[in-house]
N, C-alpha and C positions, 0 to 999 in steps of 0.2 A: 156416236152414230146409233141411232135407234134402229134395231133390225125391223125389216117392214114385212118378211113371210116367216112361215113356221116350217120347221122339219120335225121329224120324231125320231126318237133313239131308245132303245130300250136300256133298262137298269145295267143289265149283264153287258151291253155293247159299251156302256159309260165305263164301267169298270175295266173293261178290257183295253179301251183306248187310253185310259189313264196309266196302265202299266207299261204299254208300248213306248217305243221312242218315236213319239209324235212329232213330225216335223211340220211346222206351220210355214207356209209360203210368205214371200216378203208382203204382198198385200194384205193379207190375213193378219200379220204378225202387227202392222201398224195399227190395224183396228183393235187388236188385243191390248197393245200398249196403251193406245188412248183410252179405253176403258178401264185398264188397270191404274193408269197414272190418275185419272178422273176420280175414282172412288176410294182410292187410297187416303185422300183428304180426310176421309170420315175415320180413318183409323191412325191418329196421331202418334200412338205409340210405336209405330213402325218407323218414324222419321223423326220424332221430337227426342232430345236429351239422349240420342243414342241408346235407346231402349230397345229390346227385342221384344216383337209381338209374340203372343202364346200360338200355339197350334191351333187352338180352336178358333181363332180370328183368323188365321189363315184358311181355315175351312170356309168362312164366310166371304172371305175375298174370292176365294176360287169358285164358289157357287155364284157369285155376284158376276164374275167375268164370263161364266159358262152361260149364265141366263142372257146376257146383254149380247154375246158375239157369237153363241153355239158352239165355241171352241172348247174341248176338254183340254185345258194345259195342265201339265204336273205342277205341283206346289215349287218344286225347286227352279222350274223355269220362270214362273211368276216372281220369286225372289230375286232370281237374276236379273230379270228386266228392270225392276225397282231399284236395286241395288247399283246396276249400271248407269242408270238415268241419274240416281244422287251424285255418283262418282262423276258422271260427266260435268255437272253443274258446279261440282267444287273443284274440279280441274281446271274449268274454264274461269273460274273467279281467280284461283292462283296463278294461272298463266298471264291474266290481265294485270294482275298487281306486279307481277315479276317485270312484265312489260311496260310498267308506267302508264297504264290505261285508266283513266279515271272512271269513277262508279256510272256515270250518265252513259258513257261511251261503250263500256263493258255491257252494260244492261240492254242498251240498243242491240247490241250484237247478239246476245243471248235469245233476245225476242225474235229473233229470226230462225232459231232452232224450231222445227215443225212442232215439237212435243211442249214447249215452254208454256203454252196457255193452259196446259192440263196438269202441269207440276209446278205451278207459280207458288203455291203455298209452301212448298219446300225451299224454294229459291227465297223466300221471305224470312224463312226461319234461319238462313245463313247470314242474316244481317251481321250480327255479332260475331260470327266467324270471319266475315270480310273485314269488318272494321278492326279486329285483332291482327289479321294478317297484314292488312295496310300499314298499320302502327309498327309491327315487327319489321317490315320490309322499309320503311323510313327511317327507323332507328339502327338497325344492324344488317338489314339485307337478308333476314333469316328465313324467306320464302325461297329454298335452295332448290336448285335445278334438278335436284333428285326426287322433288315431290311433283315435277312437271311431267305427268305422264301422258300417253297417247289418248287422242280424243276417241274414247271406247265407243262412242255411238256416233260418230262422225258421219257414218253412211246414212244413218236416218234422217239428216238434214235434208236428204236429197229426195226422200219419198213424200209423195203429194197425198196427204189424206183427203182433200176434198175431191180426189179423182176416184176413190175407192167405193165399190158398191157396198151397200149395207149388208151385214151377215144376217143369216137367218137366226131366229131366237129357237132354241131347242125345246120341244116339249116331249114327254116321254109318256109311257103308258103303266107306270106303276109310283106309288108313293115311295120316296126314299128317306130314311132317316140315319142320321151320322150317329153310331155308336160311341165311338171314340175318334180322339184325332189321328190315330194310327191305323184304324181300320178302314176298309172299304165300305161302302154303302150297303147295308143290309136290308134287303126287300121286306117291305111290310104290305101285304094284300089289303087293298080297300074293300070296305063291307059293300055287297050287292044283292039284290033279291035275285031269286032264279027267274022270276017272271018279267023282269025289266030290264033292258039292256043299261050298261055302265052309263053313269053320269059323265058329261063332259066338264072337266074342271080347267079352270084358267092355271096356267102355269104361276107359281109363286114360290117365295122365299118367306117361311115364317120365322121370325127374329125374336129376341127376348121382348118383354113388354115394356112399357114405356118406363116404369120405375127402374128395371133393370138395365135400361138403356142410359138411364141418367146416372146410375152408379158407374156403368162402364165409361161414360163419358167424363166424370168427374175423375175417375181414377186415371184415365188417358192423359187429361190436362195438367196432371201433377207428375207426367213423365213415368207413371207406371201401369203396365199393362195389366188390365184385370183378367183373371181366370174364369174362362166362361164354362168350363167344362161340366159345373154342377146345373147350369141353367140355360145353356144354349141348345136350341133344338132347330135344326134346319128341315124343312120339309118341301120338297119340290115335287108338284102334282102334275101328273102327265095327262094328256088326252088320250081316250081310249079309241081304237080304230075298228071298225067292225070286222 
């Protein structure tokens, strides 16, 4: 869901909100999850081959979620949302196998999950897992009851994304640069003349060059998360207010 309006927030406030126990209400959580699950398709190292993404890549994810939803969501919460979504799909697959539900029926049921259209890429990556589990179940019944966990995200199936209003895209009044994965965002004052008012800039995220993106994409496709620490630069530009 693309934001339709803009609101402003200072760099200082951004960092303050990030450090707080920020609680997102149920409606906005649906929007955040929709944005997160959609953009994670661009980061296969977070869901292919059980490889963990780098801290720098999580900074990119967090910045994109922020730009699309206007929500400052701590990295740990984004990690948890994505982890639980993956767990939900795996659990549903294993329960279906244990209950002798065929693939087509299982998939039809999964498609009723509100977030399925936004995380279908991960479901497709589980084809080999499903095949292995079905084979084991047929041979020895090895899909044990101990693996059948609760439907962690069951409550989300009741949330209607289509009824949610678009969140504001957030713009701010300073340039932020990420110095390191563990640090907060350091303020960098933009250049401006004394005789003219500050120029209005469109909010943006500056990502690595095309060649760097190709290197990152190739590494990710091999199941290895590239380290972006030496060549990643995030820059979110904010509108100035008089």
